[in-house]
Structure formats: structure tokens, C-alpha cells
SENU-131122 format. One record per residue (C-alpha): residue in three letters; residue number from 1; x, y, z. Coordinates in pm, 1 decimal, always signed. Each point is the difference from the previous one (the first is absolute). Layout:
residues N
("ala",NUM,(X,Y,Z));
...
//
This chain:
residues 461
("met",1,(+0.0,+0.0,+0.0));
("arg",2,(+136.4,+339.2,-98.7));
("leu",3,(+8.1,+256.5,+279.6));
("ser",4,(-83.2,+363.8,-55.4));
("lys",5,(+253.4,+257.6,+115.2));
("pro",6,(-189.0,+83.5,+325.7));
("glu",7,(-41.4,-372.6,+74.8));
("phe",8,(+371.0,-57.8,-61.8));
("leu",9,(+95.2,+289.5,+227.3));
("leu",10,(-235.0,-129.0,+268.4));
("leu",11,(+150.9,-346.8,-26.4));
("leu",12,(+344.8,+157.2,+29.4));
("cys",13,(-108.5,+177.7,+318.6));
("gly",14,(-122.7,-330.9,+139.5));
("val",15,(+324.9,-177.0,-83.7));
("leu",16,(+201.1,+278.8,+162.2));
("leu",17,(-212.8,-18.2,+314.0));
("ile",18,(+54.1,-375.0,+22.9));
("gly",19,(+374.2,+39.1,-57.8));
("leu",20,(+32.7,+267.5,+267.3));
("thr",21,(-206.0,-211.1,+239.7));
("ile",22,(+238.8,-292.0,-43.9));
("ala",23,(+292.6,+237.5,+52.1));
("gly",24,(-163.4,+133.9,+316.6));
("leu",25,(-23.7,-348.2,+144.2));
("thr",26,(+379.1,-31.3,-16.5));
("leu",27,(+61.4,+304.4,+220.9));
("pro",28,(-92.4,-136.1,+345.4));
("gln",29,(+293.2,-180.8,+157.3));
("pro",30,(-52.0,-186.5,+330.3));
("val",31,(+169.4,+176.4,+291.8));
("pro",32,(+26.2,-181.1,+335.9));
("gly",33,(-221.4,+162.0,+260.8));
("gln",34,(-175.9,+220.6,-253.5));
("phe",35,(-333.3,-51.5,-172.0));
("gly",36,(-16.5,+9.1,-376.4));
("ile",37,(+159.3,+282.9,-190.5));
("gly",38,(+48.2,+219.2,+305.9));
("tyr",39,(+89.1,+368.6,-27.3));
("gly",40,(+300.0,+113.9,-199.2));
("ala",41,(+142.0,-24.8,-350.1));
("ala",42,(-200.7,-308.3,-97.2));
("leu",43,(-330.7,+168.7,+88.1));
("thr",44,(+104.4,+319.6,-179.0));
("his",45,(+81.9,-197.9,-313.4));
("phe",46,(-329.0,-184.8,+25.0));
("val",47,(-204.1,+319.9,+31.7));
("ser",48,(+191.6,+147.9,-293.5));
("leu",49,(-95.8,-305.0,-203.2));
("gly",50,(-360.8,+45.0,+112.0));
("cys",51,(+9.9,+360.6,-122.8));
("ile",52,(+116.2,-117.2,-341.9));
("gln",53,(-284.5,-249.3,+0.1));
("gly",54,(-231.2,+289.0,+82.4));
("leu",55,(+114.0,+195.6,-304.1));
("ile",56,(-59.2,-300.2,-224.6));
("tyr",57,(-340.0,-46.1,+163.8));
("phe",58,(-96.5,+360.5,-80.8));
("ala",59,(+97.8,-57.8,-363.1));
("ala",60,(-216.2,-314.5,-8.6));
("val",61,(-294.1,+189.2,+152.9));
("ala",62,(+32.1,+269.1,-267.8));
("leu",63,(+0.8,-266.0,-272.0));
("val",64,(-315.6,-160.7,+139.8));
("leu",65,(-185.2,+327.4,+49.3));
("his",66,(+75.1,+126.6,-349.6));
("gly",67,(+7.6,-327.5,-190.3));
("arg",68,(-274.9,-203.2,-159.8));
("pro",69,(-120.5,-276.4,+235.1));
("ser",70,(-11.2,-355.3,-128.5));
("ala",71,(-37.5,-351.0,+136.2));
("pro",72,(+366.8,-90.6,-69.3));
("thr",73,(+111.7,+311.0,+189.8));
("leu",74,(-212.5,-94.2,+300.7));
("trp",75,(+142.6,-351.4,+6.9));
("met",76,(+349.7,+144.1,-29.1));
("val",77,(-66.7,+226.3,+298.5));
("leu",78,(-141.4,-281.2,+213.5));
("ala",79,(+269.6,-249.0,-99.5));
("cys",80,(+277.3,+242.9,+87.5));
("ala",81,(-167.3,+83.4,+333.0));
("ala",82,(-24.0,-370.0,+85.4));
("leu",83,(+359.4,-69.3,-102.7));
("leu",84,(+130.0,+290.6,+207.2));
("arg",85,(-170.6,-142.5,+307.0));
("leu",86,(+106.9,-358.5,-63.0));
("val",87,(+361.8,+111.9,-26.3));
("val",88,(-14.4,+176.4,+336.6));
("val",89,(-228.7,-223.0,+208.0));
("ile",90,(+245.5,-289.0,+28.8));
("phe",91,(+258.8,+216.6,+178.1));
("pro",92,(-17.4,+65.4,+375.7));
("pro",93,(-104.5,+354.6,+102.5));
("phe",94,(+285.8,+244.5,+42.0));
("leu",95,(-162.8,+345.5,+20.8));
("ser",96,(-234.2,-64.2,+293.6));
("asn",97,(-44.7,-276.1,+255.5));
("asp",98,(-366.3,+78.9,+75.7));
("met",99,(-107.4,-324.3,-162.3));
("tyr",100,(+164.6,-206.5,+273.5));
("arg",101,(-246.2,+150.3,+249.2));
("tyr",102,(-286.5,-109.3,-228.9));
("ile",103,(+127.8,-357.5,+5.6));
("trp",104,(+53.3,+12.8,+375.5));
("asp",105,(-352.4,+127.7,+60.7));
("gly",106,(-131.3,-287.6,-211.4));
("trp",107,(+198.9,-250.7,+204.2));
("val",108,(-121.9,+150.7,+327.3));
("gln",109,(-362.2,-33.6,-110.9));
("ala",110,(+59.8,-354.5,-122.3));
("ala",111,(+115.7,-77.9,+354.8));
("gly",112,(-336.0,+123.3,+130.6));
("ile",113,(+136.4,+325.2,+145.0));
("asn",114,(-135.4,+349.8,-57.3));
("pro",115,(+270.0,+182.8,-204.4));
("tyr",116,(-62.7,+323.5,+193.5));
("arg",117,(+71.5,-159.2,+337.9));
("tyr",118,(+379.9,-36.8,+2.8));
("ile",119,(+298.7,+165.3,-161.8));
("pro",120,(+211.2,-247.8,-204.3));
("ala",121,(+275.9,-4.9,+262.1));
("asp",122,(-239.1,-99.2,+278.2));
("pro",123,(+98.3,-333.5,+165.0));
("his",124,(-353.1,-130.8,-58.4));
("leu",125,(+83.3,-18.1,-373.4));
("ala",126,(+348.2,-145.2,+32.4));
("phe",127,(-117.2,-335.2,-139.2));
("leu",128,(-74.3,+165.6,-337.0));
("arg",129,(+345.5,+144.9,-53.8));
("asp",130,(+204.0,-120.2,-294.1));
("ala",131,(+323.2,+94.8,-174.8));
("thr",132,(-155.7,+173.3,-302.9));
("val",133,(-309.2,+198.3,+94.3));
("phe",134,(+41.0,+101.0,+365.9));
("pro",135,(+347.1,+163.6,-30.0));
("asn",136,(-129.4,+227.5,-277.1));
("ile",137,(-308.8,+135.8,+179.9));
("asn",138,(+31.5,+373.8,+55.4));
("arg",139,(-100.2,+153.1,+334.5));
("ala",140,(-18.7,-355.5,+135.8));
("asp",141,(+101.1,+93.8,+354.0));
("tyr",142,(-241.3,+287.7,+66.1));
("ala",143,(-284.1,+29.9,-254.9));
("his",144,(-322.8,-194.9,-25.3));
("thr",145,(-120.9,-62.6,-352.0));
("ile",146,(-160.5,+299.6,-170.5));
("tyr",147,(-184.8,-182.4,-279.1));
("pro",148,(-382.5,+3.4,+14.9));
("pro",149,(-229.8,-306.5,-3.1));
("ala",150,(-53.3,-48.7,-376.3));
("ala",151,(+375.4,-11.0,-48.4));
("gln",152,(+37.2,-235.2,+298.0));
("met",153,(-251.0,-246.0,-142.8));
("ile",154,(+185.7,-6.9,-329.9));
("phe",155,(+331.5,-49.0,+181.6));
("phe",156,(-154.1,-297.7,+179.2));
("ile",157,(-130.4,-154.0,-324.8));
("ser",158,(+331.5,+54.3,-179.1));
("ala",159,(+203.6,-149.1,+284.8));
("gly",160,(-232.9,-297.3,+26.2));
("thr",161,(+7.9,-63.0,-374.6));
("ala",162,(+379.1,+20.0,-5.0));
("lys",163,(+22.6,-254.7,+280.7));
("leu",164,(-251.4,-231.8,-168.1));
("leu",165,(+191.0,+9.9,-328.5));
("ala",166,(+341.5,-4.6,+170.4));
("ala",167,(+82.6,+320.5,-189.9));
("pro",168,(+261.2,+253.9,+111.8));
("pro",169,(-189.3,+253.1,+214.7));
("val",170,(+163.1,+306.6,-159.2));
("leu",171,(-82.4,-109.8,-353.4));
("ala",172,(-351.4,-100.1,+104.8));
("met",173,(-68.3,+342.9,+150.2));
("lys",174,(+137.4,+173.9,-307.7));
("leu",175,(-220.1,-210.6,-227.7));
("thr",176,(-298.4,+83.8,+220.0));
("met",177,(+65.8,+369.6,-53.5));
("leu",178,(+42.8,-47.4,-375.1));
("ala",179,(-327.6,-193.1,-18.2));
("phe",180,(-182.9,+293.3,+160.4));
("glu",181,(+181.8,+243.4,-225.8));
("ala",182,(-105.3,-203.8,-304.4));
("ala",183,(-362.6,+20.1,+114.4));
("gly",184,(+44.0,+373.6,+39.0));
("ile",185,(+139.0,+29.0,-352.8));
("trp",186,(-305.3,-187.4,-130.4));
("ala",187,(-223.4,+250.8,+181.6));
("met",188,(+199.9,+288.9,-149.0));
("leu",189,(-51.7,-142.5,-347.7));
("arg",190,(-373.9,-8.4,+60.9));
("leu",191,(+13.3,+358.8,+130.5));
("leu",192,(+166.5,+104.5,-324.6));
("asp",193,(-282.5,-171.9,-189.0));
("tyr",194,(-256.7,+188.6,+206.9));
("ala",195,(+180.9,+327.7,-67.9));
("gly",196,(+2.5,-69.6,-373.8));
("leu",197,(+378.9,+9.1,-5.5));
("pro",198,(+249.5,-236.8,-166.2));
("arg",199,(+101.4,-296.2,+213.3));
("thr",200,(+362.2,+64.6,-94.2));
("arg",201,(-3.4,+275.3,+262.8));
("ile",202,(+45.8,-273.7,+258.5));
("leu",203,(+369.3,+57.1,-77.0));
("ile",204,(-24.5,+311.0,+219.6));
("tyr",205,(-27.4,-231.8,+299.3));
("ala",206,(+155.0,-324.6,-119.1));
("trp",207,(+328.6,+140.1,-134.2));
("asn",208,(+68.3,+248.2,+276.8));
("pro",209,(+319.5,-115.2,+174.5));
("leu",210,(-135.5,+77.0,+347.9));
("pro",211,(-266.9,-276.5,+19.8));
("leu",212,(+249.8,-236.2,-159.3));
("trp",213,(+261.5,+40.2,+271.5));
("glu",214,(-243.2,+49.2,+289.2));
("phe",215,(-234.8,-292.1,-71.8));
("ala",216,(+195.6,-259.0,-200.2));
("gly",217,(+319.1,+102.9,+178.5));
("ser",218,(-95.9,+86.1,+356.4));
("gly",219,(-346.0,-160.5,+13.3));
("his",220,(-162.6,+300.0,+167.8));
("val",221,(-354.6,-35.9,+129.0));
("asp",222,(-100.1,+303.6,-207.0));
("ala",223,(-51.4,-240.5,-290.5));
("ile",224,(-307.9,-131.3,+180.8));
("ala",225,(-125.5,+354.8,+53.0));
("ile",226,(+57.2,+69.3,-371.5));
("cys",227,(-229.1,-291.7,-82.3));
("phe",228,(-281.4,+105.4,+231.8));
("ile",229,(+19.3,+367.8,-99.0));
("ala",230,(-27.6,-90.4,-367.9));
("leu",231,(-291.5,-233.4,+75.1));
("ala",232,(-173.6,+270.1,+207.2));
("leu",233,(+26.5,+250.2,-286.2));
("leu",234,(-112.9,-261.7,-250.6));
("ala",235,(-305.7,-96.6,+206.2));
("ala",236,(-91.8,+366.3,+46.6));
("cys",237,(+16.9,+60.0,-375.2));
("ala",238,(-214.3,-308.6,-58.1));
("gly",239,(-262.0,+129.1,+245.5));
("ser",240,(+63.8,-278.3,+254.7));
("arg",241,(+0.6,+215.3,+311.6));
("gly",242,(+15.7,-289.5,+244.9));
("trp",243,(+298.5,-162.7,-167.3));
("ser",244,(+172.7,+336.1,-22.7));
("ala",245,(-46.3,+54.7,+374.6));
("gly",246,(+126.9,-350.3,+76.4));
("ala",247,(+309.1,+35.4,-217.3));
("leu",248,(+83.1,+339.8,+147.6));
("ala",249,(-37.4,-137.8,+353.7));
("ala",250,(+237.9,-283.7,-90.2));
("ala",251,(+248.1,+253.9,-140.4));
("val",252,(-18.8,+210.9,+317.3));
("leu",253,(+56.2,-307.3,+217.8));
("thr",254,(+302.9,-88.7,-209.7));
("lys",255,(+159.2,+343.3,+6.9));
("phe",256,(-178.1,+278.9,+188.4));
("leu",257,(+75.2,+272.2,-257.8));
("pro",258,(-270.4,-101.8,-255.3));
("val",259,(-260.8,+140.6,+241.2));
("ile",260,(+70.1,+328.0,-181.1));
("leu",261,(-204.1,-135.6,-293.3));
("leu",262,(-320.0,-21.5,+204.4));
("pro",263,(-124.8,+346.3,-111.4));
("ala",264,(+65.0,-90.6,-363.8));
("leu",265,(-211.1,-315.4,+15.8));
("trp",266,(-272.1,+78.2,+252.9));
("arg",267,(-315.7,+178.0,-111.7));
("arg",268,(-170.9,+214.5,+261.2));
("trp",269,(-276.0,-181.9,+186.7));
("asp",270,(+109.1,-332.3,-150.6));
("trp",271,(-52.0,-198.0,+320.3));
("lys",272,(+44.7,-335.1,-173.9));
("phe",273,(+356.9,+91.8,-95.4));
("ala",274,(+73.8,+137.4,+347.2));
("gly",275,(-157.1,-299.9,+172.6));
("ile",276,(+193.4,-257.7,-202.2));
("phe",277,(+325.8,+192.9,+40.9));
("ile",278,(-36.0,+17.9,+378.6));
("ala",279,(-130.8,-356.5,+32.5));
("ile",280,(+297.5,-149.2,-183.0));
("ile",281,(+244.0,+195.4,+212.4));
("val",282,(-171.7,-123.2,+316.5));
("val",283,(-12.7,-361.8,-121.5));
("leu",284,(+365.6,-6.5,-102.1));
("tyr",285,(+116.3,+154.8,+325.4));
("ala",286,(-216.4,-229.6,+213.8));
("pro",287,(+236.0,-305.9,+9.8));
("tyr",288,(+284.4,+217.0,+130.5));
("leu",289,(-178.6,+206.5,+266.9));
("gly",290,(+114.6,-226.8,+283.4));
("val",291,(+303.2,+223.9,+47.3));
("gly",292,(-211.5,+314.4,+48.7));
("lys",293,(+145.0,+327.7,-123.6));
("ala",294,(+326.1,-179.7,-83.6));
("val",295,(-178.1,-107.2,-319.3));
("leu",296,(+127.1,+326.3,-152.4));
("gly",297,(+350.9,-133.2,+46.4));
("phe",298,(+290.8,+235.2,-65.0));
("leu",299,(-214.3,+261.5,-176.4));
("gly",300,(+46.9,+270.4,+263.9));
("gly",301,(+368.5,-70.4,+44.5));
("tyr",302,(+51.3,+2.4,-376.7));
("gly",303,(-131.9,+355.3,-31.3));
("ala",304,(+242.0,+116.7,+267.2));
("gln",305,(+292.1,-196.2,-145.0));
("glu",306,(-53.1,+143.9,-347.1));
("gly",307,(-5.6,+356.6,+128.6));
("ile",308,(-366.3,+66.1,-78.6));
("asp",309,(-89.6,+88.2,+359.7));
("ser",310,(+290.1,+241.1,+30.8));
("gly",311,(-19.4,+128.5,-358.8));
("gln",312,(+366.2,-79.4,-65.4));
("gly",313,(-98.6,-270.1,-249.1));
("ile",314,(-244.9,+217.0,-197.2));
("phe",315,(+174.7,+157.9,-298.1));
("leu",316,(-204.5,+318.8,-46.1));
("leu",317,(+11.1,+78.8,+370.8));
("ala",318,(+372.7,-73.8,+16.5));
("val",319,(+63.0,+239.5,-291.4));
("phe",320,(-202.0,+270.0,+172.7));
("gly",321,(+199.2,-66.1,+313.8));
("gln",322,(+318.3,+85.5,-189.4));
("leu",323,(-139.6,+347.9,-64.4));
("val",324,(-145.0,+87.3,+339.6));
("ala",325,(+20.7,-136.1,+352.9));
("leu",326,(-301.9,-220.9,+61.8));
("pro",327,(-167.7,-47.1,+338.1));
("ala",328,(-28.5,-343.2,+157.5));
("tyr",329,(-366.1,-25.3,-98.3));
("ala",330,(+65.1,+74.8,-370.2));
("ala",331,(-50.3,-363.8,-100.0));
("lys",332,(-343.2,-8.2,+163.6));
("ile",333,(-104.5,+316.7,-184.1));
("tyr",334,(+133.6,-134.6,-328.8));
("leu",335,(-177.1,-334.3,+35.8));
("leu",336,(-321.7,+180.2,+93.5));
("met",337,(+27.9,+219.5,-310.6));
("leu",338,(+64.7,-306.7,-215.7));
("ala",339,(-303.2,-172.2,+150.7));
("val",340,(-215.3,+307.8,-63.9));
("ala",341,(+118.8,+16.6,-361.2));
("leu",342,(-80.0,-367.5,-54.1));
("leu",343,(-338.8,+34.9,+169.0));
("ala",344,(-83.5,+298.9,-218.7));
("leu",345,(+97.4,-193.0,-311.4));
("ala",346,(-200.3,-298.8,+124.5));
("ala",347,(-306.4,+219.1,+63.8));
("val",348,(+12.5,+134.3,-355.4));
("met",349,(+1.0,-356.1,-132.0));
("val",350,(-263.2,-144.0,+234.6));
("phe",351,(-244.3,+291.9,-10.4));
("gly",352,(+77.2,+117.3,-352.2));
("pro",353,(-141.9,-134.4,-326.3));
("ala",354,(-51.2,-375.3,-26.2));
("leu",355,(+208.1,-205.4,-238.5));
("pro",356,(-93.8,+52.9,-366.1));
("ala",357,(-235.3,-258.7,-145.7));
("pro",358,(+221.1,-110.3,-292.0));
("arg",359,(+236.5,-268.6,+126.0));
("ala",360,(+303.5,+148.0,-174.3));
("ala",361,(-57.1,+340.6,+159.1));
("ala",362,(-62.8,-157.2,+341.2));
("thr",363,(+324.2,-198.6,-22.6));
("arg",364,(+202.8,+308.0,-86.3));
("thr",365,(-167.0,+196.1,+279.0));
("leu",366,(+86.3,-270.4,+253.9));
("ala",367,(+358.5,-3.9,-124.4));
("arg",368,(+24.8,+377.3,+34.8));
("arg",369,(-144.9,-5.8,+351.5));
("ser",370,(+236.2,-280.8,+101.9));
("leu",371,(+303.0,+186.0,-132.0));
("leu",372,(-96.1,+326.8,+169.0));
("leu",373,(-55.9,-164.1,+337.8));
("gly",374,(+304.8,-221.9,-34.2));
("cys",375,(+239.2,+275.5,-101.8));
("val",376,(-107.4,+236.3,+278.2));
("leu",377,(+41.2,-275.9,+257.5));
("met",378,(+327.6,-140.4,-130.0));
("val",379,(+172.9,+332.8,-54.7));
("gly",380,(-148.4,+140.0,+320.8));
("leu",381,(+134.7,-287.7,+209.8));
("ser",382,(+301.7,-74.8,-224.5));
("pro",383,(+51.6,-368.5,+95.2));
("his",384,(+364.5,-99.3,+5.4));
("tyr",385,(-36.7,-327.2,-186.7));
("pro",386,(-45.6,-30.9,-378.6));
("trp",387,(-246.1,-288.8,+7.5));
("tyr",388,(-264.0,+221.0,+165.5));
("tyr",389,(-43.8,+185.5,-331.4));
("cys",390,(-64.3,-294.4,-233.1));
("trp",391,(-380.3,+8.6,+31.5));
("leu",392,(-18.2,+341.2,-168.6));
("leu",393,(+78.8,-176.4,-327.9));
("ile",394,(-346.7,-161.6,-1.0));
("pro",395,(-194.3,+319.4,-78.8));
("ala",396,(+300.6,+130.1,-194.9));
("cys",397,(-63.1,-268.9,-262.5));
("ile",398,(-323.3,+188.8,-76.3));
("leu",399,(+128.1,+353.0,+58.8));
("pro",400,(+376.4,-11.3,-61.7));
("trp",401,(+88.7,+328.1,+168.2));
("ser",402,(+369.1,+68.2,-47.8));
("ser",403,(+26.5,+117.1,+362.0));
("val",404,(-126.4,-331.9,+135.3));
("leu",405,(+217.5,-211.6,-228.0));
("tyr",406,(+301.1,+203.5,+108.2));
("leu",407,(-90.4,-19.6,+370.8));
("val",408,(-33.7,-377.8,-3.2));
("thr",409,(+310.7,-64.6,-207.7));
("ala",410,(+220.1,+257.7,+172.7));
("ser",411,(-95.1,-131.3,+345.3));
("phe",412,(+271.8,-260.7,-63.2));
("leu",413,(+243.3,+276.9,+99.9));
("leu",414,(-128.0,-19.2,+357.3));
("tyr",415,(+213.5,-311.4,+45.4));
("leu",416,(+299.8,+235.4,+8.4));
("asn",417,(-133.7,+173.8,+310.6));
("pro",418,(+7.2,-274.0,+267.9));
("thr",419,(+7.5,+244.0,+291.4));
("his",420,(-301.5,+194.3,-137.6));
("val",421,(+156.6,+330.9,+107.9));
("val",422,(+183.4,+107.6,-316.5));
("leu",423,(-230.9,+222.0,-207.9));
("phe",424,(+188.3,-23.1,-329.9));
("trp",425,(-141.4,-332.4,-119.9));
("pro",426,(-364.1,+61.3,+91.0));
("ala",427,(+35.2,+346.0,-158.4));
("leu",428,(+87.8,-174.9,-327.2));
("val",429,(-320.3,-200.1,+36.4));
("tyr",430,(-252.1,+260.4,+115.3));
("gly",431,(+139.4,+315.8,-159.8));
("pro",432,(-39.0,-108.7,-364.0));
("phe",433,(-328.0,-169.4,+93.3));
("leu",434,(-148.3,+331.3,+115.9));
("leu",435,(+112.9,+175.9,-319.2));
("leu",436,(-140.1,-277.9,-218.6));
("ala",437,(-322.5,+3.9,+203.1));
("leu",438,(-46.5,+369.6,-86.7));
("arg",439,(+55.5,-86.1,-364.8));
("asp",440,(-250.5,-286.7,+18.7));
("ala",441,(-255.2,+225.7,+167.6));
("trp",442,(+40.9,+263.9,-271.2));
("ala",443,(-32.4,-262.3,-273.9));
("ala",444,(-310.7,-148.5,+163.3));
("asn",445,(-158.1,+345.2,+30.4));
("ala",446,(+78.7,+78.0,-364.8));
("ala",447,(-148.4,-333.1,-111.0));
("gly",448,(-314.7,+64.7,+206.9));
("thr",449,(-40.3,+347.8,-149.6));
("leu",450,(+38.4,-139.1,-352.3));
("met",451,(-261.6,-268.9,+67.8));
("arg",452,(-248.3,+257.5,+133.3));
("leu",453,(+53.3,+217.2,-306.5));
("gln",454,(-56.4,-297.1,-230.1));
("leu",455,(-320.4,-89.3,+183.9));
("ala",456,(-121.7,+359.8,-18.3));
("glu",457,(+77.5,+11.1,-370.9));
("gly",458,(-196.5,-321.1,-43.1));
("asp",459,(-300.7,+151.2,+179.1));
("arg",460,(-1.2,+300.7,-235.5));
("thr",461,(+10.1,-218.3,-309.1));
//
């Protein structure tokens, strides 16, 4: 089959991404007493490689957005996405050791113990310790698990399946995450159908290097949240309010952050949606309530450890603090202002016009609402870890705002700021994002004005 020039260039981008991925897997070198790639020259080289992958990704996105969609192109996109993940999944994680806590929590539950009851180093759990998983658990000697019930149930199923099949626990957990991600990609494809957009736009998610390294590489639980968020949006576009509420509740109880999408999906006075959402949260929490308030795990301690309580870990506040001396209560005022801004945005969505009747328009509206809420939250809180940003690519497949694509891809630079106190690297992430966001807003306003003029011209004729 003869390839057109855009198809050839897209294939070349895919080959380059695969080649760079293989090269990236050669960078981590085991160091005694140190997890994975560690901090230093190897990590710097790896992030540099990721930046090159990002540039190739942007070229591929441009080709897809401006090219003519076809079935062979879609299969090329999906095949390359699958190959990228298969190359990475067989290697042990080296960027983050979070996945070892997932496996541990699964083992604890398999032993009939509430995962929120003990820290991993507690003597009550000594019988579960091994030479592979336990030594790599972070915060093992002081932090209870932070992961909510939906995630815990999946950890339990994955650990049990791995034991039943005598499979390596690390590989089994990674494959679990990739299975959920695959379901999420299917839902994104259906969302593109609903929006009346080419399915080849799935490349915007599937070829981005961040999900590749964070899910196939590190096996982060965010892959499960990606799946449920995509399913929640899909159900909402299909008019299945109950399923949308259920999927969103599952996403929230996998990773708390997706709660920000509640105003985008909930219609005012829709008590069925609200009832199902709350009921599922109650039902999923119920098996773990024997530990009382400890069921929230390390959530409170995490906020303090990441500098959210003090404001030192919030980029915009830290920048402002470089200009003027801030009082001790500045973080509380900032977080209150952020909450007010999000509540105001939520009120506009909940009490404003309902979703348009045409499915394509409704899908685009949901994507726009999701991106607005997500960007305000993510930039306002400025999480320190790249994998927190992956979910923004779901609505970006429908509305590929340059600011969002840059934010997600550039968040890889945050790996170079392990202490979370140097402002240079986050400035490279959020500074260009804010400039691109202004450009996107201007372009969206111009497009809206043009559409209104066209409609008015149609009315006169």
C-alpha cells in the first residue's frame, strides 16, 4: 500500500517515538541503595529524551489535526500506541515506586486486613514482607495508605489474580493499569464519534509520552481514573445519567481530584445523578469503615508534606512570595480564593444553560467545561508530579487547546525539581501555559464571534 506524504511523516514520527522509548529504557542503571533512576545525570538525560519525544509528539498532533483521516491512519496510530506500551511494560518501574504500595495494599487485603489500619512497617504485617515489594514502598515507616476504596478494590483483585496465575506482581499490576487505560481509550474513541470528529485524534492521548512512561512504565493508579473519567463523559453524552454518576464516583474513589468534574456533569436538580453518586461512594467506603476516620489514610499528611498547607508547594503563591513578604495565613487566603473561583465557575455551569441537544455540541461543551475546571484546579494547586496531569488529555482529544497539550507534556520537567522549592522548572511549565491559554481564549472568542455572524447572516437570508 502506498502511503501519502502526511501518512509517511506520521509513520516516521511513530518510529522515532518507539526508537527514543527504547533508548530511554537503557538509561536507568541499578545503583545499590537507590530506587530506579534516582536523581542526577541519568534522570536529566531521561527528561531531555522525554522533551525530544514531546517535540515529535507535537509534530504528530499537527499532522493528525490537519491531515485527512483514514482507516489505515487510525490503525497506524493505535498500533504504534500499543507497541510503545508493550516495549515499556516489561521493564520494572524506575521513575516512581508508588506501584509497590498498590501491590502491598492488595496483599494486605488478601490477608483479611484493612489496608488503612497499619503502616507497612508495622510488626503486624511483618509476615507479608518480601525482598522485592516491601523494600521499595515509599513512606513505609510513617504513612498509612492514601488510596481510596475503588483503587483498593482493584489492587486486591490484581494481587489476587497475580497470585492465582503465579505471575510477577509488578508486571501484573502494570498490566492491570494498561487494561484500564485501554478501556479508557475505547471510551475516548466513542467520545470522538459523538463529537463528530475523526477517530485519529486519539493520537492526542495515545502518543503523548507522559501516559506512556507513567502508566506502562510506572503503573500509576491514574490510569484507572483515566478510564472512569472517560466513561463518565461518554455516559453523560449518551444521556445515561446514572452510569455517568457511577463512573464519576468510581473515578473520585480512585483519585480524589476528578471530583472537580462534578459541576460539568451534574444538571441542577438532577437528584438521580446526585443520589447514585453519593450512594456509590457510601457503598465503596463501607467495607473499610472499621478503622474510623483513619479511612482517609495519609490524605491530611500528604497535603502538609507537599507544601499545600503552608503554600510553599503552590507555584503561583510561591512566585508572589518572591515579590512581597507574605503573612503566615497567606496559604489559607490563597486556597480560599481558589475555592471561590472554582465554585463560581461551577455555579455558571450548574445554573447556566443546559447542554445543547445535538450530541456533537453536547460533547464539545462537556469537553470545554472539563478543561476549564481541570486547568484552574491543576494550575491553581500546581501538583508536583507529572502523572497528575494526564487526565486533561481526555477532553483535549476533542478540544486540542495548545495550552493544555503543552501543560501535560511539559509537566515532565517537574521530575527535575525533586525538592519542589526551585521555581525555575515549574516556571517553564506554567509560564508558557498561561501565555498559550490567553491565545486559546482569544482564538475561541474569535471563532464564537464568527459563528454568531454566520448564524445572523443565515437568518437574514
